[in-house]
SEDRENNU-734921 format. One record per atom (N, C-alpha, C, CB): residue number from 1; residue in three letters; atom name; z, y, x. Coordinates in pm, whole numbers, always signed. Each point is the difference from the previous one (the first is absolute). Glycine has a CB too. Layout:
BEGIN
(NUM 'ALA' 'CA' (Z Y X)),
...
end
This chain:
BEGIN
(1 'MET' 'N' (-2528 +184 +2101)),
(1 'MET' 'CA' (+12 -93 -111)),
(1 'MET' 'C' (-18 +77 -130)),
(1 'MET' 'CB' (+154 -151 +133)),
(2 'LEU' 'N' (-250 +106 -213)),
(2 'LEU' 'CA' (-26 +62 -129)),
(2 'LEU' 'C' (+111 -36 -98)),
(2 'LEU' 'CB' (-248 -7 +43)),
(3 'LYS' 'N' (+301 +107 -111)),
(3 'LYS' 'CA' (+99 -25 -105)),
(3 'LYS' 'C' (-70 +7 -135)),
(3 'LYS' 'CB' (+190 +96 +142)),
(4 'HIS' 'N' (-180 -202 -218)),
(4 'HIS' 'CA' (-64 -8 -131)),
(4 'HIS' 'C' (+89 +69 -102)),
(4 'HIS' 'CB' (-117 -217 +62)),
(5 'ARG' 'N' (+95 +346 -81)),
(5 'ARG' 'CA' (+79 +79 -94)),
(5 'ARG' 'C' (-23 -50 -143)),
(5 'ARG' 'CB' (-12 +201 +153)),
(6 'GLY' 'N' (+119 -217 -227)),
(6 'GLY' 'CA' (-10 -46 -138)),
(6 'GLY' 'C' (+4 -150 -17)),
(6 'GLY' 'CB' (-128 +202 -43)),
(7 'PHE' 'N' (+120 -276 +154)),
(7 'PHE' 'CA' (+9 -145 -7)),
(7 'PHE' 'C' (+146 -37 -21)),
(7 'PHE' 'CB' (-204 -31 +151)),
(8 'PRO' 'N' (+235 -64 -241)),
(8 'PRO' 'CA' (+140 -37 -23)),
(8 'PRO' 'C' (+69 -44 +129)),
(8 'PRO' 'CB' (-61 -69 -233)),
(9 'GLY' 'N' (+181 +118 +255)),
(9 'GLY' 'CA' (+74 -32 +121)),
(9 'GLY' 'C' (+61 -139 +0)),
(9 'GLY' 'CB' (+47 +238 +20)),
(10 'ARG' 'N' (-17 -288 -140)),
(10 'ARG' 'CA' (+62 -132 -10)),
(10 'ARG' 'C' (-15 -50 -143)),
(10 'ARG' 'CB' (+164 +54 +185)),
(11 'LEU' 'N' (-128 -180 -204)),
(11 'LEU' 'CA' (+6 -57 -134)),
(11 'LEU' 'C' (+125 +53 -68)),
(11 'LEU' 'CB' (-126 -211 +71)),
(12 'PRO' 'N' (+114 +269 -190)),
(12 'PRO' 'CA' (+118 +56 -67)),
(12 'PRO' 'C' (+113 -101 -15)),
(12 'PRO' 'CB' (-153 +154 -122)),
(13 'SER' 'N' (+273 -104 +137)),
(13 'SER' 'CA' (+123 -80 -15)),
(13 'SER' 'C' (+7 -117 +98)),
(13 'SER' 'CB' (+4 +64 -239)),
(14 'SER' 'N' (-59 -44 +357)),
(14 'SER' 'CA' (+3 -107 +101)),
(14 'SER' 'C' (+3 +62 +139)),
(14 'SER' 'CB' (-125 -157 -155)),
(15 'ASP' 'N' (+136 +70 +254)),
(15 'ASP' 'CA' (-7 +43 +140)),
(15 'ASP' 'C' (-133 -35 +63)),
(15 'ASP' 'CB' (+245 -29 +16)),
(16 'PHE' 'N' (-345 -6 -97)),
(16 'PHE' 'CA' (-132 -35 +53)),
(16 'PHE' 'C' (-78 +129 +25)),
(16 'PHE' 'CB' (+0 -223 -124)),
(17 'GLN' 'N' (-15 +259 +252)),
(17 'GLN' 'CA' (-69 +125 +31)),
(17 'GLN' 'C' (-150 -24 +13)),
(17 'GLN' 'CB' (+205 +85 +116)),
(18 'PHE' 'N' (-282 +19 -151)),
(18 'PHE' 'CA' (-145 -5 +7)),
(18 'PHE' 'C' (-54 +88 +113)),
(18 'PHE' 'CB' (-7 -46 -245)),
(19 'VAL' 'N' (+82 +148 +284)),
(19 'VAL' 'CA' (-45 +90 +107)),
(19 'VAL' 'C' (+113 +20 +101)),
(19 'VAL' 'CB' (-157 +117 -159)),
(20 'ILE' 'N' (+117 -71 +278)),
(20 'ILE' 'CA' (+97 +34 +103)),
(20 'ILE' 'C' (+3 +152 +15)),
(20 'ILE' 'CB' (-37 -221 +120)),
(21 'ARG' 'N' (+147 +272 -71)),
(21 'ARG' 'CA' (+16 +146 +11)),
(21 'ARG' 'C' (-68 +57 +122)),
(21 'ARG' 'CB' (+214 -21 -119)),
(22 'ARG' 'N' (-205 -50 +230)),
(22 'ARG' 'CA' (-55 +53 +125)),
(22 'ARG' 'C' (-58 -114 +82)),
(22 'ARG' 'CB' (+166 +190 -1)),
(23 'ALA' 'N' (-255 -153 +93)),
(23 'ALA' 'CA' (-63 -99 +87)),
(23 'ALA' 'C' (+103 -60 +95)),
(23 'ALA' 'CB' (-220 +124 -16)),
(24 'ASN' 'N' (+201 -249 +49)),
(24 'ASN' 'CA' (+85 -69 +97)),
(24 'ASN' 'C' (-34 +51 +139)),
(24 'ASN' 'CB' (+17 -205 -149)),
(25 'LYS' 'N' (+80 +247 +226)),
(25 'LYS' 'CA' (-25 +55 +134)),
(25 'LYS' 'C' (-61 -105 +93)),
(25 'LYS' 'CB' (+191 +159 -33)),
(26 'ASP' 'N' (-171 -287 +4)),
(26 'ASP' 'CA' (-55 -109 +82)),
(26 'ASP' 'C' (-136 -47 -50)),
(26 'ASP' 'CB' (+232 -69 +52)),
(27 'GLY' 'N' (-288 +137 -152)),
(27 'GLY' 'CA' (-129 -39 -55)),
(27 'GLY' 'C' (+16 -69 -134)),
(27 'GLY' 'CB' (-91 -21 +231)),
(28 'ALA' 'N' (-19 +11 -301)),
(28 'ALA' 'CA' (+1 -59 -134)),
(28 'ALA' 'C' (+34 -148 +4)),
(28 'ALA' 'CB' (-170 +168 -71)),
(29 'THR' 'N' (+246 -212 -26)),
(29 'THR' 'CA' (+29 -143 -16)),
(29 'THR' 'C' (-130 -71 -34)),
(29 'THR' 'CB' (+239 +47 -77)),
(30 'PRO' 'N' (-274 -153 +147)),
(30 'PRO' 'CA' (-127 -68 -28)),
(30 'PRO' 'C' (-2 -63 -139)),
(30 'PRO' 'CB' (-25 -44 +244)),
(31 'LEU' 'N' (-90 +50 -308)),
(31 'LEU' 'CA' (-19 -68 -129)),
(31 'LEU' 'C' (-27 -146 +27)),
(31 'LEU' 'CB' (-89 +210 -108)),
(32 'ILE' 'N' (+156 -297 +33)),
(32 'ILE' 'CA' (-22 -144 +9)),
(32 'ILE' 'C' (-14 -56 -140)),
(32 'ILE' 'CB' (+130 -15 +218)),
(33 'ALA' 'N' (-194 -97 -232)),
(33 'ALA' 'CA' (-11 -65 -130)),
(33 'ALA' 'C' (+122 -88 -22)),
(33 'ALA' 'CB' (-254 +4 +11)),
(34 'ARG' 'N' (+339 +34 -107)),
(34 'ARG' 'CA' (+119 -79 -33)),
(34 'ARG' 'C' (-33 -92 -117)),
(34 'ARG' 'CB' (+155 +184 +83)),
(35 'LYS' 'N' (-110 -306 -76)),
(35 'LYS' 'CA' (-25 -96 -108)),
(35 'LYS' 'C' (+98 +25 -114)),
(35 'LYS' 'CB' (-86 -170 +166)),
(36 'ARG' 'N' (+33 +177 -287)),
(36 'ARG' 'CA' (+85 +12 -119)),
(36 'ARG' 'C' (+15 -139 -62)),
(36 'ARG' 'CB' (-76 +241 -42)),
(37 'TYR' 'N' (+199 -287 +35)),
(37 'TYR' 'CA' (+27 -131 -57)),
(37 'TYR' 'C' (+25 +12 -149)),
(37 'TYR' 'CB' (+96 -77 +219)),
(38 'ALA' 'N' (-123 -30 -293)),
(38 'ALA' 'CA' (+13 +1 -145)),
(38 'ALA' 'C' (+145 +20 -46)),
(38 'ALA' 'CB' (-198 -150 -11)),
(39 'ASP' 'N' (+294 +118 +96)),
(39 'ASP' 'CA' (+141 +11 -42)),
(39 'ASP' 'C' (+64 +133 +40)),
(39 'ASP' 'CB' (+15 -248 +20)),
(40 'ARG' 'N' (-97 +351 +2)),
(40 'ARG' 'CA' (+56 +132 +35)),
(40 'ARG' 'C' (+82 +55 -115)),
(40 'ARG' 'CB' (-194 +45 +153)),
(41 'ARG' 'N' (+293 +36 -119)),
(41 'ARG' 'CA' (+86 +61 -101)),
(41 'ARG' 'C' (-79 +92 -92)),
(41 'ARG' 'CB' (+193 -15 +159)),
(42 'PRO' 'N' (-153 +28 -285)),
(42 'PRO' 'CA' (-68 +90 -92)),
(42 'PRO' 'C' (-5 +145 +50)),
(42 'PRO' 'CB' (+73 -148 -185)),
(43 'ALA' 'N' (+31 +193 +253)),
(43 'ALA' 'CA' (+1 +136 +53)),
(43 'ALA' 'C' (-110 +18 +105)),
(43 'ALA' 'CB' (+248 +16 -44)),
(44 'ASP' 'N' (-269 -117 +129)),
(44 'ASP' 'CA' (-107 +7 +100)),
(44 'ASP' 'C' (-137 +4 -66)),
(44 'ASP' 'CB' (+146 -124 +163)),
(45 'ARG' 'N' (-162 +45 -267)),
(45 'ARG' 'CA' (-127 -2 -73)),
(45 'ARG' 'C' (-26 +135 -66)),
(45 'ARG' 'CB' (+25 -246 -40)),
(46 'ARG' 'N' (+80 +305 -17)),
(46 'ARG' 'CA' (-15 +131 -63)),
(46 'ARG' 'C' (-36 +107 +104)),
(46 'ARG' 'CB' (+167 -67 -179)),
(47 'ALA' 'N' (-110 +57 +298)),
(47 'ALA' 'CA' (-34 +94 +108)),
(47 'ALA' 'C' (-148 -13 +39)),
(47 'ALA' 'CB' (+237 -12 +84)),
(48 'ASP' 'N' (-286 -111 -75)),
(48 'ASP' 'CA' (-143 -20 +30)),
(48 'ASP' 'C' (-87 +59 -109)),
(48 'ASP' 'CB' (+56 -209 +126)),
(49 'THR' 'N' (-18 +184 -252)),
(49 'THR' 'CA' (-76 +53 -113)),
(49 'THR' 'C' (+2 +152 +0)),
(49 'THR' 'CB' (+53 -206 -133)),
(50 'GLY' 'N' (+64 +263 +155)),
(50 'GLY' 'CA' (+12 +146 +4)),
(50 'GLY' 'C' (-81 +61 +112)),
(50 'GLY' 'CB' (+224 -21 -98)),
(51 'PHE' 'N' (-225 -43 +214)),
(51 'PHE' 'CA' (-73 +55 +114)),
(51 'PHE' 'C' (-150 -6 -24)),
(51 'PHE' 'CB' (+185 -69 +151)),
(52 'ILE' 'N' (-237 -43 -201)),
(52 'ILE' 'CA' (-144 -9 -25)),
(52 'ILE' 'C' (-39 +95 -113)),
(52 'ILE' 'CB' (-2 -241 +78)),
(53 'ALA' 'N' (+90 +260 -176)),
(53 'ALA' 'CA' (-27 +96 -108)),
(53 'ALA' 'C' (-7 +142 +56)),
(53 'ALA' 'CB' (+115 -151 -166)),
(54 'ALA' 'N' (-24 +184 +258)),
(54 'ALA' 'CA' (-2 +133 +61)),
(54 'ALA' 'C' (-126 +19 +84)),
(54 'ALA' 'CB' (+251 +1 +3)),
(55 'LEU' 'N' (-289 -101 +74)),
(55 'LEU' 'CA' (-123 +10 +78)),
(55 'LEU' 'C' (-121 +20 -90)),
(55 'LEU' 'CB' (+102 -146 +176)),
(56 'TRP' 'N' (-108 +71 -286)),
(56 'TRP' 'CA' (-113 +8 -92)),
(56 'TRP' 'C' (-5 +137 -68)),
(56 'TRP' 'CB' (+14 -249 -37)),
(57 'GLU' 'N' (+101 +298 -9)),
(57 'GLU' 'CA' (+4 +131 -65)),
(57 'GLU' 'C' (-33 +113 +97)),
(57 'GLU' 'CB' (+171 -90 -159)),
(58 'TYR' 'N' (-126 +79 +282)),
(58 'TYR' 'CA' (-15 +107 +98)),
(58 'TYR' 'C' (-137 -1 +67)),
(58 'TYR' 'CB' (+246 -9 +38)),
(59 'PHE' 'N' (-297 -111 -2)),
(59 'PHE' 'CA' (-124 -10 +79)),
(59 'PHE' 'C' (-116 -65 -74)),
(59 'PHE' 'CB' (+142 -12 +198)),
(60 'GLY' 'N' (-115 -72 -297)),
(60 'GLY' 'CA' (-108 -74 -66)),
(60 'GLY' 'C' (-66 -95 +100)),
(60 'GLY' 'CB' (-38 +193 -159)),
(61 'ALA' 'N' (-91 -209 +148)),
(61 'ALA' 'CA' (-74 -92 +86)),
(61 'ALA' 'C' (-45 +66 +131)),
(61 'ALA' 'CB' (-76 -120 -204)),
(62 'GLU' 'N' (+107 +247 +222)),
(62 'GLU' 'CA' (-42 +73 +120)),
(62 'GLU' 'C' (+84 -37 +122)),
(62 'GLU' 'CB' (-75 +188 -148)),
(63 'PRO' 'N' (+16 -182 +268)),
(63 'PRO' 'CA' (+78 -22 +122)),
(63 'PRO' 'C' (+109 +107 +15)),
(63 'PRO' 'CB' (-201 -107 +109)),
(64 'PHE' 'N' (+312 +69 -49)),
(64 'PHE' 'CA' (+109 +95 +20)),
(64 'PHE' 'C' (+62 -21 +137)),
(64 'PHE' 'CB' (+44 +5 -247)),
(65 'GLU' 'N' (+12 +103 +299)),
(65 'GLU' 'CA' (+67 -4 +130)),
(65 'GLU' 'C' (+140 -56 -17)),
(65 'GLU' 'CB' (-135 +197 +81)),
(66 'ARG' 'N' (+177 -280 +11)),
(66 'ARG' 'CA' (+134 -60 -6)),
(66 'ARG' 'C' (+107 +109 -5)),
(66 'ARG' 'CB' (-83 -201 +126)),
(67 'GLY' 'N' (+76 +298 -38)),
(67 'GLY' 'CA' (+92 +112 +0)),
(67 'GLY' 'C' (+146 -43 -8)),
(67 'GLY' 'CB' (-176 +134 -106)),
(68 'ASN' 'N' (+249 -76 +10)),
(68 'ASN' 'CA' (+143 -28 -11)),
(68 'ASN' 'C' (+33 -115 -94)),
(68 'ASN' 'CB' (+39 +238 +48)),
(69 'LEU' 'N' (-137 -318 -85)),
(69 'LEU' 'CA' (+28 -117 -85)),
(69 'LEU' 'C' (+77 -104 +81)),
(69 'LEU' 'CB' (-210 +43 -137)),
(70 'ASP' 'N' (+311 -102 +77)),
(70 'ASP' 'CA' (+90 -91 +68)),
(70 'ASP' 'C' (-72 -128 +45)),
(70 'ASP' 'CB' (+190 +92 -136)),
(71 'ALA' 'N' (-181 -122 +266)),
(71 'ALA' 'CA' (-68 -118 +57)),
(71 'ALA' 'C' (+53 -130 -60)),
(71 'ALA' 'CB' (-36 +128 +211)),
(72 'GLY' 'N' (+166 -135 -233)),
(72 'GLY' 'CA' (+57 -121 -59)),
(72 'GLY' 'C' (-53 -27 -138)),
(72 'GLY' 'CB' (+204 +37 +134)),
(73 'ARG' 'N' (-216 +66 -214)),
(73 'ARG' 'CA' (-50 -16 -137)),
(73 'ARG' 'C' (-148 -33 +1)),
(73 'ARG' 'CB' (+174 +161 -84)),
(74 'ILE' 'N' (-252 -95 +171)),
(74 'ILE' 'CA' (-143 -31 +9)),
(74 'ILE' 'C' (-19 -145 +45)),
(74 'ILE' 'CB' (-53 +241 +55)),
(75 'SER' 'N' (+137 -287 +37)),
(75 'SER' 'CA' (-16 -134 +55)),
(75 'SER' 'C' (+12 -111 -104)),
(75 'SER' 'CB' (+91 +89 +212)),
(76 'TRP' 'N' (-17 -64 -321)),
(76 'TRP' 'CA' (+8 -101 -106)),
(76 'TRP' 'C' (-133 -15 -74)),
(76 'TRP' 'CB' (+243 +51 -26)),
(77 'LEU' 'N' (-332 +48 +38)),
(77 'LEU' 'CA' (-130 -2 -68)),
(77 'LEU' 'C' (-117 -10 +98)),
(77 'LEU' 'CB' (+101 +134 -183)),
(78 'PHE' 'N' (-73 -116 +312)),
(78 'PHE' 'CA' (-105 +12 +101)),
(78 'PHE' 'C' (-81 -128 +17)),
(78 'PHE' 'CB' (+142 +167 +115)),
(79 'ASP' 'N' (-271 -149 -97)),
(79 'ASP' 'CA' (-100 -106 +16)),
(79 'ASP' 'C' (-23 -80 -127)),
(79 'ASP' 'CB' (+65 -14 +238)),
(80 'ARG' 'N' (-13 +63 -348)),
(80 'ARG' 'CA' (-30 -57 -132)),
(80 'ARG' 'C' (-41 +115 -92)),
(80 'ARG' 'CB' (+164 -194 +34)),
(81 'GLU' 'N' (-65 +261 -92)),
(81 'GLU' 'CA' (-29 +110 -93)),
(81 'GLU' 'C' (-34 +130 +73)),
(81 'GLU' 'CB' (+153 -108 -166)),
(82 'VAL' 'N' (-98 +127 +284)),
(82 'VAL' 'CA' (-29 +118 +83)),
(82 'VAL' 'C' (-65 -50 +128)),
(82 'VAL' 'CB' (+195 +135 -98)),
(83 'VAL' 'N' (-314 -83 +127)),
(83 'VAL' 'CA' (-77 -48 +115)),
(83 'VAL' 'C' (-45 +119 +85)),
(83 'VAL' 'CB' (-79 -202 -131)),
(84 'PRO' 'N' (+45 +176 +259)),
(84 'PRO' 'CA' (-53 +108 +83)),
(84 'PRO' 'C' (-129 +55 -58)),
(84 'PRO' 'CB' (+106 -105 +202)),
(85 'ALA' 'N' (-124 +237 -191)),
(85 'ALA' 'CA' (-122 +64 -50)),
(85 'ALA' 'C' (-90 +40 +116)),
(85 'ALA' 'CB' (+125 +84 -201)),
(86 'GLU' 'N' (-88 -122 +322)),
(86 'GLU' 'CA' (-79 +35 +117)),
(86 'GLU' 'C' (+9 -111 +103)),
(86 'GLU' 'CB' (+37 +246 -43)),
(87 'GLN' 'N' (-140 -254 +125)),
(87 'GLN' 'CA' (+0 -94 +113)),
(87 'GLN' 'C' (-40 +78 +123)),
(87 'GLN' 'CB' (-58 -199 -148)),
(88 'PRO' 'N' (+123 +189 +259)),
(88 'PRO' 'CA' (+120 -80 +21)),
(88 'PRO' 'C' (+121 +63 -68)),
(88 'PRO' 'CB' (-95 -79 +218)),
(89 'PHE' 'N' (+189 -6 -255)),
(89 'PHE' 'CA' (+120 +45 -71)),
(89 'PHE' 'C' (+119 -5 +95)),
(89 'PHE' 'CB' (-93 -81 -220)),
(90 'ASP' 'N' (+170 +189 +224)),
(90 'ASP' 'CA' (+120 +5 +84)),
(90 'ASP' 'C' (+123 -10 -91)),
(90 'ASP' 'CB' (-119 +141 +177)),
(91 'PRO' 'N' (+187 -256 -181)),
(91 'PRO' 'CA' (+116 -16 -88)),
(91 'PRO' 'C' (+121 +81 +45)),
(91 'PRO' 'CB' (-82 -226 -52)),
(92 'LYS' 'N' (+74 +289 +170)),
(92 'LYS' 'CA' (+112 +79 +53)),
(92 'LYS' 'C' (-25 +150 -12)),
(92 'LYS' 'CB' (+50 -187 +157)),
(93 'SER' 'N' (-147 +227 -239)),
(93 'SER' 'CA' (-36 +142 -10)),
(93 'SER' 'C' (+34 +57 -137)),
(93 'SER' 'CB' (-183 -39 +166)),
(94 'TYR' 'N' (+243 +159 -165)),
(94 'TYR' 'CA' (+24 +71 -125)),
(94 'TYR' 'C' (-133 +51 -60)),
(94 'TYR' 'CB' (+230 +67 +82)),
(95 'ASP' 'N' (-334 -58 +2)),
(95 'ASP' 'CA' (-130 +50 -45)),
(95 'ASP' 'C' (-91 -110 -53)),
(95 'ASP' 'CB' (+23 +181 +166)),
(96 'ALA' 'N' (+22 -306 -163)),
(96 'ALA' 'CA' (-83 -113 -43)),
(96 'ALA' 'C' (-40 +16 -146)),
(96 'ALA' 'CB' (+115 -149 +166)),
(97 'LEU' 'N' (-241 +116 -195)),
(97 'LEU' 'CA' (-49 +7 -138)),
(97 'LEU' 'C' (+14 -135 -68)),
(97 'LEU' 'CB' (-160 +183 +65)),
(98 'LEU' 'N' (+212 -181 -187)),
(98 'LEU' 'CA' (+19 -119 -82)),
(98 'LEU' 'C' (-70 +21 -133)),
(98 'LEU' 'CB' (+220 -52 +111)),
(99 'ARG' 'N' (-234 -54 -187)),
(99 'ARG' 'CA' (-52 +11 -137)),
(99 'ARG' 'C' (+56 -116 -81)),
(99 'ARG' 'CB' (-213 +116 +79)),
(100 'ILE' 'N' (+211 -98 -210)),
(100 'ILE' 'CA' (+43 -108 -89)),
(100 'ILE' 'C' (-117 -95 -20)),
(100 'ILE' 'CB' (+168 +150 -117)),
(101 'ASN' 'N' (-145 -279 +135)),
(101 'ASN' 'CA' (-98 -103 -35)),
(101 'ASN' 'C' (+17 -23 -149)),
(101 'ASN' 'CB' (+2 -111 +235)),
(102 'VAL' 'N' (-81 +182 -314)),
(102 'VAL' 'CA' (+22 +7 -145)),
(102 'VAL' 'C' (-6 -138 -65)),
(102 'VAL' 'CB' (-96 +229 +0)),
(103 'GLU' 'N' (+1 -312 +39)),
(103 'GLU' 'CA' (-12 -133 -62)),
(103 'GLU' 'C' (+126 -84 +21)),
(103 'GLU' 'CB' (-248 +10 +37)),
(104 'VAL' 'N' (+299 -12 +84)),
(104 'VAL' 'CA' (+120 -78 +29)),
(104 'VAL' 'C' (+122 +62 -68)),
(104 'VAL' 'CB' (-99 -70 +221)),
(105 'ALA' 'N' (+108 +203 -217)),
(105 'ALA' 'CA' (+114 +69 -61)),
(105 'ALA' 'C' (+3 -23 -151)),
(105 'ALA' 'CB' (-10 +174 +181)),
(106 'GLN' 'N' (-106 -178 -244)),
(106 'GLN' 'CA' (-6 -25 -145)),
(106 'GLN' 'C' (+51 -140 -33)),
(106 'GLN' 'CB' (-193 +158 -20)),
(107 'GLN' 'N' (+165 -255 +105)),
(107 'GLN' 'CA' (+48 -135 -22)),
(107 'GLN' 'C' (+150 -11 +25)),
(107 'GLN' 'CB' (-225 -88 +64)),
(108 'SER' 'N' (+274 +157 +38)),
(108 'SER' 'CA' (+141 -9 +37)),
(108 'SER' 'C' (+91 +83 -91)),
(108 'SER' 'CB' (-72 -39 +233)),
(109 'PHE' 'N' (+21 +152 -280)),
(109 'PHE' 'CA' (+78 +94 -82)),
(109 'PHE' 'C' (-78 +40 -124)),
(109 'PHE' 'CB' (+117 +85 +206)),
(110 'PRO' 'N' (-143 -180 -296)),
(110 'PRO' 'CA' (-85 +30 -117)),
(110 'PRO' 'C' (+57 +109 -90)),
(110 'PRO' 'CB' (-77 -235 +9)),
(111 'ASP' 'N' (+210 +248 -15)),
(111 'ASP' 'CA' (+60 +103 -87)),
(111 'ASP' 'C' (-32 +141 +47)),
(111 'ASP' 'CB' (+184 -160 -53)),
(112 'VAL' 'N' (-203 +179 +182)),
(112 'VAL' 'CA' (-30 +133 +54)),
(112 'VAL' 'C' (-144 +39 -31)),
(112 'VAL' 'CB' (+167 -37 +183)),
(113 'PHE' 'N' (-259 -61 -180)),
(113 'PHE' 'CA' (-142 +29 -11)),
(113 'PHE' 'C' (-59 -31 -138)),
(113 'PHE' 'CB' (-14 -47 +241)),
(114 'ALA' 'N' (+93 -1 -334)),
(114 'ALA' 'CA' (-50 -38 -133)),
(114 'ALA' 'C' (-54 +122 -74)),
(114 'ALA' 'CB' (+165 -191 -8)),
(115 'ASP' 'N' (-270 +170 -71)),
(115 'ASP' 'CA' (-53 +109 -84)),
(115 'ASP' 'C' (+110 +45 -95)),
(115 'ASP' 'CB' (-236 -91 +15)),
(116 'GLY' 'N' (+259 +219 -19)),
(116 'GLY' 'CA' (+103 +55 -88)),
(116 'GLY' 'C' (+141 -22 +52)),
(116 'GLY' 'CB' (-154 -38 -187)),
(117 'ALA' 'N' (+165 +2 +317)),
(117 'ALA' 'CA' (+133 -24 +57)),
(117 'ALA' 'C' (+79 +131 +0)),
(117 'ALA' 'CB' (-90 -188 +145)),
(118 'GLU' 'N' (+217 +177 -178)),
(118 'GLU' 'CA' (+87 +118 +2)),
(118 'GLU' 'C' (+25 +40 +145)),
(118 'GLU' 'CB' (+109 -68 -218)),
(119 'ALA' 'N' (-94 +197 +240)),
(119 'ALA' 'CA' (+32 +49 +133)),
(119 'ALA' 'C' (+136 -55 +41)),
(119 'ALA' 'CB' (-137 +210 -37)),
(120 'PHE' 'N' (+153 -233 +165)),
(120 'PHE' 'CA' (+127 -53 +52)),
(120 'PHE' 'C' (+111 +101 -27)),
(120 'PHE' 'CB' (-122 -133 +179)),
(121 'ASP' 'N' (+239 +85 -219)),
(121 'ASP' 'CA' (+113 +87 -31)),
(121 'ASP' 'C' (+72 +35 +130)),
(121 'ASP' 'CB' (+27 -103 -231)),
(122 'TRP' 'N' (-44 +231 +274)),
(122 'TRP' 'CA' (+62 +46 +124)),
(122 'TRP' 'C' (+138 +56 -24)),
(122 'TRP' 'CB' (-224 +47 +91)),
(123 'GLY' 'N' (+274 -55 -215)),
(123 'GLY' 'CA' (+135 +43 -27)),
(123 'GLY' 'C' (+16 +151 -10)),
(123 'GLY' 'CB' (+74 -202 +115)),
(124 'GLY' 'N' (-186 +274 -124)),
(124 'GLY' 'CA' (+5 +146 -13)),
(124 'GLY' 'C' (+32 +38 -144)),
(124 'GLY' 'CB' (-166 +25 +188)),
(125 'GLU' 'N' (+178 +104 -210)),
(125 'GLU' 'CA' (+30 +48 -134)),
(125 'GLU' 'C' (-127 +3 -84)),
(125 'GLU' 'CB' (+190 +135 +89)),
(126 'ASP' 'N' (-173 -151 -220)),
(126 'ASP' 'CA' (-113 +2 -92)),
(126 'ASP' 'C' (-57 +142 -6)),
(126 'ASP' 'CB' (+98 -191 -135)),
(127 'ASP' 'N' (-227 +200 +104)),
(127 'ASP' 'CA' (-66 +130 -13)),
(127 'ASP' 'C' (+19 +60 -136)),
(127 'ASP' 'CB' (-166 -73 +164)),
(128 'ASP' 'N' (+234 +3 -255)),
(128 'ASP' 'CA' (+16 +50 -138)),
(128 'ASP' 'C' (+89 +121 -6)),
(128 'ASP' 'CB' (-31 -229 -83)),
end
């Protein structure tokens, strides 16, 4: 399982994780498309925004390996903003290639992709 070094581990000040520490001994959790309802909690929406921002900052429009990215978090975006980058696609593989569907992601998360958009606040210290 590829570990994406430098990728944010979680949404700051929350329990929403973005990566896993180690591979599951029983195999990778399958990716599924989860429906996002309009009445989701603001914290859940912020987690989705933070995750797509992290994917965009880390990978851009290029295909990326699933690796240690959290299956639950990917599943909230899967088959919409995050799509398979290869056919046949194995949703149970840590080696599966994914990519951001930029057009859909721009519609769903306009603040992340807007021209001149500020970088997502990961809660780190200022460089000043």
